[in-house]
Backbone bond lengths (Angstrom), bond angles and torsions (degrees), N, CA, C in turn:
res aa  C-N    CA-C-N  psi(-1)  N-CA   C-N-CA  omega(-1)  CA-C   N-CA-C  phi
1 X - - - 1.458 - - 1.526 108.70 -
2 X 1.340 118.74 129.25 1.469 120.36 -178.82 1.533 110.58 -71.28
3 X 1.341 116.16 147.69 1.468 119.15 179.51 1.530 110.71 -67.39
4 X 1.329 115.66 145.91 1.469 119.57 178.20 1.519 109.00 -77.62
5 X 1.316 115.68 147.27 1.459 120.79 179.82 1.522 111.35 -70.59
6 X 1.319 116.34 165.71 1.467 121.24 -178.10 1.526 111.63 -63.62
7 X 1.331 116.73 -32.48 1.461 120.82 -177.75 1.529 110.41 -69.48
8 X 1.330 117.84 -38.62 1.461 121.52 -175.42 1.517 113.60 -85.22
9 X 1.322 119.12 -14.83 1.454 121.22 -177.45 1.524 109.58 -68.36
10 X 1.314 115.85 129.02 1.459 121.43 -179.01 1.526 108.95 -92.84
11 X 1.330 116.66 112.55 1.457 119.60 -175.79 1.528 113.33 -121.09
12 X 1.308 118.37 -10.43 1.465 121.87 -178.73 1.523 109.61 -112.50
13 X 1.334 115.90 140.32 1.463 118.73 178.48 1.523 109.97 -122.80
14 X 1.309 114.63 154.70 1.458 122.86 179.08 1.519 107.12 -131.88
15 X 1.322 116.68 135.33 1.457 120.69 177.99 1.519 109.26 -98.61
16 X 1.309 115.33 128.38 1.463 121.81 179.18 1.520 107.42 -130.27
17 X 1.335 116.58 136.85 1.464 120.21 177.96 1.521 109.56 -108.55
18 X 1.338 115.32 141.25 1.453 122.56 178.48 1.517 109.14 -127.25
19 X 1.318 115.88 153.23 1.462 119.56 170.98 1.526 106.75 -72.18
20 X 1.321 116.31 162.88 1.454 119.47 -178.41 1.535 112.27 -58.72
21 X 1.356 118.87 -45.94 1.474 118.23 178.77 1.534 112.84 -62.91
22 X 1.337 117.16 -39.19 1.467 120.18 179.18 1.524 110.65 -65.26
23 X 1.328 115.93 -40.81 1.460 120.66 179.50 1.527 110.62 -62.49
24 X 1.327 115.71 -44.90 1.465 119.48 179.74 1.531 111.13 -64.52
25 X 1.333 116.63 -37.97 1.467 120.19 177.58 1.528 110.28 -63.44
26 X 1.334 116.95 -41.31 1.471 120.51 177.95 1.528 110.99 -64.43
27 X 1.334 116.57 -43.32 1.466 119.89 178.55 1.526 111.05 -59.69
28 X 1.340 115.61 -41.72 1.459 119.90 179.77 1.526 110.97 -65.00
29 X 1.319 116.80 -43.53 1.473 120.60 178.68 1.525 111.05 -63.16
30 X 1.335 116.07 -41.88 1.463 119.72 179.47 1.527 110.14 -63.53
31 X 1.320 116.45 -41.93 1.463 120.46 179.54 1.527 110.50 -63.48
32 X 1.339 116.81 -42.88 1.469 120.45 179.16 1.525 111.55 -63.97
33 X 1.344 116.55 -32.35 1.464 121.25 179.01 1.527 111.39 -84.92
34 X 1.344 116.50 0.55 1.457 122.28 -178.73 1.529 111.14 57.57
35 X 1.312 115.62 44.62 1.466 122.45 179.72 1.522 109.79 -127.33
36 X 1.316 115.33 156.12 1.460 119.38 169.15 1.521 107.19 -70.71
37 X 1.333 116.08 154.34 1.461 120.36 -177.06 1.528 111.17 -58.37
38 X 1.326 117.74 -43.99 1.469 120.82 -179.62 1.530 111.04 -62.49
39 X 1.324 116.75 -41.98 1.470 119.98 178.36 1.520 110.87 -63.09
40 X 1.334 115.71 -43.65 1.466 120.00 -179.02 1.529 110.84 -62.03
41 X 1.320 116.99 -46.44 1.470 120.78 -179.97 1.524 110.36 -64.55
42 X 1.339 117.27 -41.76 1.464 121.03 179.94 1.527 110.71 -61.57
43 X 1.321 117.25 -47.48 1.465 120.51 179.98 1.527 111.38 -64.85
44 X 1.327 116.61 -39.28 1.470 119.93 178.06 1.519 110.84 -63.34
45 X 1.326 116.36 -41.09 1.468 120.17 -179.20 1.525 111.29 -67.81
46 X 1.317 117.32 -39.61 1.464 120.31 -176.97 1.521 113.24 -80.54
47 X 1.312 118.07 -31.77 1.461 120.78 -174.53 1.521 113.89 -107.13
48 X 1.316 116.84 -6.25 1.461 119.98 -178.45 1.511 111.69 -78.74
49 X 1.320 115.16 171.86 1.459 120.84 178.60 1.520 109.27 -108.69
50 X 1.316 115.57 142.16 1.452 121.72 178.24 1.517 107.54 -109.69
51 X 1.332 116.46 126.60 1.461 120.87 177.82 1.520 107.40 -88.22
52 X 1.325 115.78 125.72 1.459 119.38 -176.92 1.518 110.68 -68.13
53 X 1.330 115.56 150.68 1.453 121.88 179.60 1.514 111.41 -80.92
54 X 1.302 115.63 -171.69 1.458 120.55 -179.50 1.529 110.41 -80.01
55 X 1.328 115.79 148.60 1.458 120.02 177.45 1.529 109.47 -87.49
56 X 1.323 116.83 175.75 1.463 121.96 -175.74 1.529 111.67 -61.22
57 X 1.326 116.75 -35.73 1.468 119.85 -178.36 1.528 111.48 -65.89
58 X 1.329 116.95 -44.90 1.464 118.91 -179.69 1.525 111.57 -69.58
59 X 1.324 117.60 -31.02 1.465 120.70 176.17 1.520 110.03 -65.98
60 X 1.333 117.08 -42.24 1.468 120.80 178.33 1.526 110.61 -63.24
61 X 1.322 116.80 -40.60 1.465 120.46 178.51 1.529 110.01 -64.22
62 X 1.321 116.82 -42.04 1.463 120.49 179.65 1.526 111.09 -62.90
63 X 1.332 117.25 -41.60 1.469 120.35 177.71 1.518 110.81 -62.69
64 X 1.326 116.22 -39.76 1.460 121.03 177.85 1.532 110.16 -62.32
65 X 1.318 116.39 -42.22 1.467 120.82 178.45 1.529 111.54 -64.13
66 X 1.310 116.57 -38.46 1.465 120.30 178.80 1.523 110.48 -62.79
67 X 1.337 115.99 -43.26 1.461 119.94 177.46 1.515 111.75 -62.36
68 X 1.322 116.29 -40.50 1.465 119.59 179.68 1.522 111.40 -69.92
69 X 1.314 117.51 -33.01 1.463 120.06 176.53 1.524 109.89 -63.05
70 X 1.327 116.46 -39.45 1.462 120.92 176.15 1.527 109.99 -62.00
71 X 1.329 116.81 -44.58 1.470 120.89 177.99 1.528 110.92 -60.32
72 X 1.321 116.45 -41.09 1.462 120.53 -179.56 1.531 110.70 -64.05
73 X 1.320 116.52 -40.61 1.466 119.98 177.30 1.529 111.06 -62.38
74 X 1.329 116.45 -42.51 1.465 120.05 178.71 1.527 110.91 -64.68
75 X 1.333 116.96 -41.34 1.463 120.29 178.20 1.530 111.48 -65.13
76 X 1.309 116.51 -37.05 1.466 119.98 177.79 1.522 110.41 -62.53
77 X 1.323 115.61 -45.43 1.467 120.34 178.86 1.530 110.16 -61.53
78 X 1.332 116.50 -44.74 1.462 121.16 179.81 1.529 111.07 -64.43
79 X 1.323 116.89 -38.03 1.465 120.84 178.23 1.525 111.09 -62.91
80 X 1.331 115.87 -38.42 1.463 119.09 178.28 1.529 111.29 -68.69
81 X 1.329 116.73 -33.94 1.463 120.47 -178.45 1.525 112.03 -76.63
82 X 1.319 117.18 -46.08 1.469 121.43 -171.95 1.521 114.49 -105.17
83 X 1.302 116.84 -16.11 1.460 120.10 -176.73 1.517 110.15 104.75
84 X 1.324 115.43 144.88 1.461 121.17 -175.31 1.525 112.62 -64.92
85 X 1.321 117.51 -28.51 1.466 120.08 -177.51 1.529 112.20 -61.24
86 X 1.358 118.12 -27.48 1.471 120.68 179.69 1.530 112.33 -82.31
87 X 1.313 118.01 -25.69 1.474 120.95 -175.52 1.527 112.73 -108.56
88 X 1.304 117.38 0.51 1.468 122.50 -176.07 1.535 112.53 -51.92
89 X 1.331 117.52 -47.17 1.471 121.53 -177.23 1.530 110.76 -62.98
90 X 1.335 117.31 -42.20 1.466 120.94 -179.46 1.534 111.07 -66.93
91 X 1.317 116.20 -40.77 1.465 120.28 -179.50 1.529 110.75 -64.30
92 X 1.317 116.68 -44.71 1.466 120.77 179.88 1.530 110.38 -62.60
93 X 1.338 117.32 -41.95 1.466 121.22 178.74 1.525 110.77 -63.50
94 X 1.324 116.58 -44.23 1.459 120.54 179.93 1.528 110.86 -63.49
95 X 1.295 117.63 -42.78 1.467 120.61 178.45 1.529 111.66 -63.33
96 X 1.323 116.94 -36.98 1.468 120.68 177.16 1.530 110.01 -63.53
97 X 1.342 116.65 -44.07 1.469 120.29 179.34 1.527 111.09 -66.58
98 X 1.330 116.91 -39.44 1.465 120.01 177.71 1.526 111.24 -61.04
99 X 1.308 116.22 -43.12 1.468 120.66 178.90 1.525 110.67 -61.82
100 X 1.324 116.65 -39.78 1.463 121.54 178.80 1.527 110.91 -64.27
101 X 1.329 116.39 -45.36 1.468 120.47 -178.80 1.525 110.84 -66.42
102 X 1.315 117.57 -39.77 1.466 119.50 176.95 1.523 111.29 -62.30
103 X 1.329 116.51 -36.93 1.464 120.02 175.62 1.516 111.53 -63.34
104 X 1.350 117.08 -42.09 1.473 121.23 176.83 1.519 110.34 -61.46
105 X 1.331 116.10 -42.91 1.461 120.19 -178.62 1.529 110.69 -62.19
106 X 1.308 116.49 -43.79 1.473 119.86 179.59 1.523 111.40 -62.03
107 X 1.343 116.77 -36.47 1.469 120.00 179.03 1.521 111.04 -73.96
108 X 1.334 116.75 -36.73 1.465 120.73 -175.82 1.518 112.46 -75.00
109 X 1.312 117.53 -30.05 1.465 118.54 -175.43 1.517 111.58 -127.03
110 X 1.346 115.54 82.97 1.461 116.94 170.87 1.517 107.43 -64.44
111 X 1.294 118.52 171.46 1.462 121.34 -175.76 1.519 110.29 -47.82
112 X 1.357 115.54 129.46 1.458 119.15 -179.64 1.514 109.50 -68.25
113 X 1.325 115.14 133.96 1.456 121.50 -177.72 1.518 108.52 -107.25
114 X 1.329 118.02 141.50 1.453 119.56 177.18 1.522 110.54 -68.79
115 X 1.320 115.55 143.63 1.463 119.10 176.72 1.520 107.53 -106.56
116 X 1.316 117.19 135.36 1.453 121.26 -176.86 1.516 111.13 -81.34
117 X 1.318 116.55 106.61 1.456 121.02 177.99 1.522 107.24 -115.21
118 X 1.317 116.03 129.49 1.450 121.15 175.86 1.518 113.89 66.44
119 X 1.285 117.75 45.07 1.464 120.75 178.10 1.522 109.48 -78.03
120 X 1.333 116.99 167.46 1.464 121.54 -178.58 1.516 112.35 -57.96
121 X 1.336 116.74 -36.20 1.456 119.67 -177.68 1.530 111.34 -63.71
122 X 1.364 116.04 -29.90 1.457 119.82 -177.77 1.526 111.75 -78.30
123 X 1.324 117.17 -31.13 1.460 120.73 -175.90 1.518 109.38 -86.84
124 X 1.313 115.99 115.78 1.462 119.99 178.15 1.489 111.09 -122.27
C-alpha cells in the first residue's frame, strides 16, 4: 500500500457529542451514503453550509421585543381587572412601539444567508 501524502494524513481530532436519536440518524445517513460514520461526519463538516447567527443589533431588538411582550402581558392583566377604557392609551402606545421595532428588525435582518466555511476549494 503506498504511503499517504502529508496533505491527506489525518492528525487532528475533534470530539463532538450527540444525543442518542441524533447519533442514530447520523449512522443511518452514513450507511445510506455507504460511508463510515467518521468519513460521513468529516465530509459533512467540510462541505456543508453554516448559517450565520444573529448580529448584535438583531439581538438587541429581540431583547427589546421581549421586554415589550412582558409589558403587553401586564397591560392585558390590568385591562381585565380595571377595564379596557383605563388602559386603552397605554395599549395603543405599546402597539405603536412594537410596530416600529418590528420594522427595525425587518430592516436589520434581511434573509440570513449561509456562509461558506471549509469548502472543497479551501482544503488543499
